[in-house]
N, C-alpha and C positions, 0 to 999 in steps of 0.2 A: 564527175562523180563522187571521188573521194574528198574533191572539194567541201560539197554540197553533204556528204556524209560526218567530214570535221565537224563543220560547221553545225549542225546535228546536234554532236558529242557535244559540243559546247553550252549547249541550251540546260537551264534545268530541265529535269524531271517533269516536274508540274508544270512547265511552260508548254509542252508537247502533248499535254491532256486537255480534254474540255473540263476540268473541276479548276475549279477557283484556289489562287494560292490564299493561303492562312493572311498575306498583308494585305491584299485586295480584300479578303472578306471582310478585313479590321477596318478597312478603309472607308466601303461601303457602310459598313455602320457607322461608322462618325458619318456621312454623307447623311444618310436616313436621320441619326440625332439631331444634327444641324438642320435641316428639313421641317423636322418635327418642331424642333424649339421656334425657331428663325420667329413665326408668326404670332409667338406671343413676347415677343423683347420689341420693347416699346421706347423710342426717343420723346424724352421730357425738355420742351424748351420752358424757359419761366421767365416771368418781368417784375418786380415789385420795388421794396424796399430790402438792403440789409446794413449790418452794423458795420461801421467803417474800424479802422485799424487804427487810428490816431486816439493820442492822448487826451485826456481830457473826460467830460463829459460823456454817456453813453450817448452816441450817434446814428441816423439812420441818412443812405443817401441810396437813390435811384440805380441799380444795377438789372442787366441781363444774366442769364446763367442755362446750362444744361448739361444733361445726365442721362442715365441708363433706368430704364425699371424692366418688370416682369408682370403679366397679367396673371393671377391665380386663380380669379375665380371667372366663369362665365358670363358671369353680369358685367363685369366691369370693375372690377377690384385689381388696383394695380399698388403692387410694393417696390418704393426706390427708397433712398438716404432722405435722413430729415434734413442736411444738410446741402442737397440738388434742392428742395424745393426753399426752405429757410423758411422766411418773410415773404417768399414772392406769394401771393395771394392771387395772379395771374398765371394759370398752369395751362399751356395744349401738351396735347399729347399726340407725337408721330406715329400711327400705327400702320405700318407694317402690309400690303395688300398682297393677297394670295395669290403664285404665280402664275396658278392656272387659267387666271383673270385676262392675261395677257394675249392679244390676238395672234403674237409671233413668240418665237422660241428663244428670244431674245435672252444674252446670261443677263441683261442689264434686268432690275427687277422698275414695276413698275411705280408712280411717287406714291409715298405715304397718305396716308387718310387723316388728316387733321382733325385732333377732337379737341372740344373744351373742358379740360378737366378741375373738379374739386375738390381739395385736400381734405380729406373727410378727420385726419387728424395729425402729428407727429410726434414722436420721442427722441427728443435730443441723447437722452444718455446708451439709448443701442444706435443713436442715428438710422433711424430707421422710420417711413413715413408711409399714406395709403393715400394715394387716389382712386377719384371714382368717376368716370367718365360715363358719359349715360350711354347706352347702347340696346335702346329697345327691341330694337329691328329684327335682330339675332344674335344667338351668342356669341362670346367672342371666342375663338383657339384660348387656352391658360396653360399653364403648368401647376401638375403638383408638386405638394413638399414631400422632401424626403427625411431620413431619419438622421440628422448629423450626428448623432451617439452613434451610428454606424460606420461613420468614416476612418478609414485605416489611412497611418502612413506610408506615403508610394502608391497612394489610389488615383487614378486618372482622373481629370475633371476638368470642363472647358468655361471658361470665363466667356460672356456673352454680353454685350453692350456697345455702346458707341464712342470708342477714344476719340478725340480732336473731333468727333462732329462726326465721322464714320460710321455711319448707322447700320446697325445690325451687323459688326465682326464677332469672330470667334475665334479664341486661342486655345490649346492646350497645355497640359502641364499634371504635373502632380499636388496630392496634399503634402505640404512639406512638415506642417504641425498640425494635432485636431484640436489643440487647445492651449495657442497662445495667447500669453497674458503681457500686454503693452505696459505695465505699469504694475509692482507688486500687491497681489492683497486688489485688485481691479475686480468691481462687479464682473466686468464686460471682460467676456473670452472671445477668442477668433479662430478662426481657420487662417492658417496659411497655407500658402502657394506659391510655384513660381511660374503657372500659369498668368500671362504676359495682362498687364492693368495698369492702364494709362487713364488721364484725365479724363473725364466723359464717360469711362467707364463705371465711376461710383453709381450705384444702383440696380446694375445689371445682375442677373442671376449668374452662381455659380453651378454647374448639374455635373452630375453624375454620370455614370456610362449607361443609366440605364432611364436619364432624360428627367430626372428630380431633381427640385430647385434644394440643394443641402448649403444652400448660401447665399448671402447678398453681399458683391463686392463693395467695400465700403472706403478702403482709402490703401497707398502703397507705402514703405519706407526707401528713400531715393536720395541720393547725395547731388545727381544731375534733374532729377524734378522727371524725367519718364522712368519706364519699367528699367528694376534692376534684380528681377526676378522676387523679389521681396513683397508680396500683397497678401493684403489680409481682408478676410469676409467672417458677416456675422454668419454663426452656426443657426441653419433653418429651424430647428428646435424652440431657440428663442426667438427668433424673428417672425414664428408663428403663433407665438403667444402674444408679440408685443402685437402682431394684426388683429389678431381675435377679438382684443383689449381695443384698440383701437376702431374698430369696427363696428363694433357692439355698444359701446360710451365714450370716445369720441377721442378717449385717453388713457394712459396705463396711469395704473395704480399700483403703490409701492409701499411694502410696510418698513418699518423699520421697530426696533423695540427698545431702544436706547443703550447699545453695547458697539464695542470695538471687537471684534473679533479679527486675529490674525492667524497665522500658520504658522506652527509647528513644526522647525524644523532641529538635526540634531543637536547643533551649536548650541539654541535653544534650548530643546531640553534640558543638556548637559549644565548653562548655567544656572538653570533654574530646578536640578533636580526632579526633572516632571519623569511620571513612571514611562513614557510614550514618545518617542522623537516622530512623531508625526501626528495629524488631525489638528482640533482649531484648541485654541485659548483665549479666554475675554481679557484683552488688556486693561479693558477699561467697561465703567459698569455707573450710566448715567444715572447720579442722584432723583429722585422720585421719577423716573423713567418706566417703563411697563416693565424692564426686566429686572431692576431693583425691586419694581414693587413684588413682582412675582418670587424675589428670594433668592437671583442669580449674584454671585461674586465674580471680583475682579478673581483672576487664575484659574477660575473654576475651568476644566476640560470639558469641550460638551462632544460628546459621542456621537450624538442622533439626533435628526429631529425629524418628527413622524415616522420614526421606523428605518429611516435613512442613517447610513453610517456617513458620517463627513469625515474627508479627509483634508479638505484647505479652508482658510477664511472665503477664498473667492466662492466654493460652494454652498458655504453655511450664510454667507448675503445673500446670492441669486436664491437659494429657498425660504429667505426672511423675506424679502421683497416679494414673491409671489404670492403671498398669504395676506394683504394686505384685507384688515377687517376681520381676519379668523383669528381662531387660538392655536398655538402649537405645542406641542408637545417634545418637548427637551431632553435625553435624560445625561446627566452631566456625572464626570466624576472627581470629586473634591476631597482630599485629605485619603485617598484609596477606598474609597467610599460612595458606589453610585449611587445617583439619585435622578429621581422621576419629576421633572418641574412642568406645568403647563405656565403658557405666556403669550398673554393675547397681543397679536399685533397691530400698531397703530399705522395710518395712513400717513407720507409723510408728509409735511408743509406745502401747502400749494404754491404756485412759480409764478409773479406777477408780467416777467417779462414774458411768460408762455401767450400771453393777452394779442399777441404781436401775428398768430396763428390765424387769429380772426379776421386779418384786412384781407377786402378780396380787390378793391383797387386805388385808383387814385382820389375816390368821392371819399373818401375816410381821411382828406387831408384836410387840417384847419389851417390854414397857410397864417393869419396872422398870428396864431399862438407857435405855429412852428411843431407843430403835431400832429400822429395821425391818431385817431379815438373811431371807438366802437363804442355801440348800446351796453349799457347796460344788463344783463339782460340773460337768462337760464342758462346759454349755452356759456358766457362769461363767467357767470360767476362759482364754478367750480373750480378759474385755475386764478382766484386772487382770494384773500382775508375776508371774512363775513363781514358784509358792510348793513349801514345804520339804516341806510335805503334801499328802497327798491328799484328805482329807475335815475339816470344821471347817463355822463358821458364816462367811459374810462381810456384813460391816456395808453397806448399801444405804445408809442415808443416817438422820441425825438428826431425831428428832420434836420439831417446836415445843411446849412448854406440857408435855411433859413429861420432856424431857431436862436436868438441872442440874446437871451432873456437872462439875465444874473443869478435868480433863481429860478431855474428852469423847472420843469413839473418833471416826475419820471412815471417810468412803465409804473401800471397797478395803480395811479394817480385816481380816482374818480371825483369828477366834477358835478357840484347841485346846484352852483346858477354865477351867471355872471354879474356884477353892479344891480345885486337883488332881482335880479332876471333869470328865474328857473330856468335849471336844463333838466330836460328828461330824458335829453340820449344823444345822438351827433347828430343829429337835422335841428335841435333847436338849439345846439351850441352852435354850428354854424351861422345859426338864424342870431342868434348874441350878440356872436361878436361882429358880422359883415357892416353895421353901421355906423361901429366904434374908429373914429376916427384916427389918424396918428397921435401922439404926445397924448393922448385923453388918459388918465389914470384908470388902473382895470384890477379890481377885486375879483380874484375867483376864490368860490368857499367849495373846497376839496373835503376828500376824507383821503389821507395817507399812512397806512399802516392801521387803520383803527381808528386814527384822530382827525378830527377835525380843525380845521385852519385855512386862513386867510390868506390867498398868495397875492402880493400888488405887485403890477409891472405895467410899461408903459409899451403899449403896440408902437411901434415905429415904422 
């Protein structure tokens, strides 16, 4: 009896009652959070073409890949990283099945449901892509966006994903930094976390204790190639803005006004005798650009944009590119005098390399030319400079081990004719080169960066 009493006295008081311990309550909350989030986390498997790492002209080669994603809308919209999908236009989404669909209560989950996905669009600058799966029968489980501006250093967060292909794994950590810049004055800022992130986690969500998506896991810093406690996620407020633009317009519009804005620090303020040691200073104003036309000058200190106080160059860049096609009002300080100047924000030039995002599958191959091509249509024209004609075939990329021409085509080239035979699209281009024998001279009429030219070579 004395031994039993002594044993009872060694047991913590909270374990002798029916009340749950704080540790147990916290554990159950984490279990509930994982169970709630699990059904909205997907694994993404891709196949297509990606750039090689070899020197020389840009080439593409067939590749397979995988990553993670999160459903953010019950209609089937999924967010992942742009580098997960890249140019891989064949995308499959592995959707976890609900545990209550199992006949037994095994800890093993049922096999994931495989759905074909369509890439709505991607943005390389933020490394965000949007995928759509067709799920018309019933709404899909999803996770809401959280407010990444409310994150604080030390806050608990959870990283979900499929590291090394181990689908639907979860790790826990804290927010190491709420706004980490990888490079000075980089317009992109990241959430840094020590939650374990490994290859395959890319595109998975970073979730707070309320079950809301506060970031998208993007990359790690590591000497070994594995997790070393320094992971980075794109903040949800940036992700949400990119997602909404891609969902409704297929791409992200970014503005520019023709300036180089730098963050003012105490050293710069001392060297230039500036009236303040923080904020934003214009290091360059491009001649004949929107800022120059509005009257901005080098060394102007930008105090605010549309009434919002600016603390650093990154903040200035983000607020400018989010206002493409609009007019913003800058409050500046010049020679001790404050001025208010309206500036029109122009959209950045188009990027022909983004045509690669339109590739669907191997049917886009034109083997005799060693290229992948797409139709010149309303989906492609926003990605390339204004063309002289309304129909043709646009080069998306050059395929490694296929192209060997001395004067290769380039991404964004528009092919209008092959040996005087008109090309109105991908199918007509494939038909035009189909019957050309090896060794026969070929003259392609193309438009490159707004200039027409003939490109000569022989099919080998």
